[in-house]
C-alpha angles and dihedrals in degrees: 000000000000090000090059090055093057091086092060098035099037129238096259122103093264090056091050090050091053091052091049091050092047093052091043092055091044089052093053091048092049091047090051092054092047095051093042091055093047098042129356140297097264093055090045092055093047092046092050092048090055092042092051095054098042113098096225094096092049092051092051092048092048093049091050094045106035124186117263 
């Protein structure tokens, strides 16, 4: 799916960064909805705060979209 977005975001490093940010924000939003359905809103907010500051998402995005 990310490859299809290259035409609108460009192939340069700034375009790759925009794709990584877009999928990162989408991941936090999806994780919030998952935890909110399973538990409650307070736990979802706390979980997303931890998830947003952990470097795991950045590592995944960087391994998927390496520098040229």
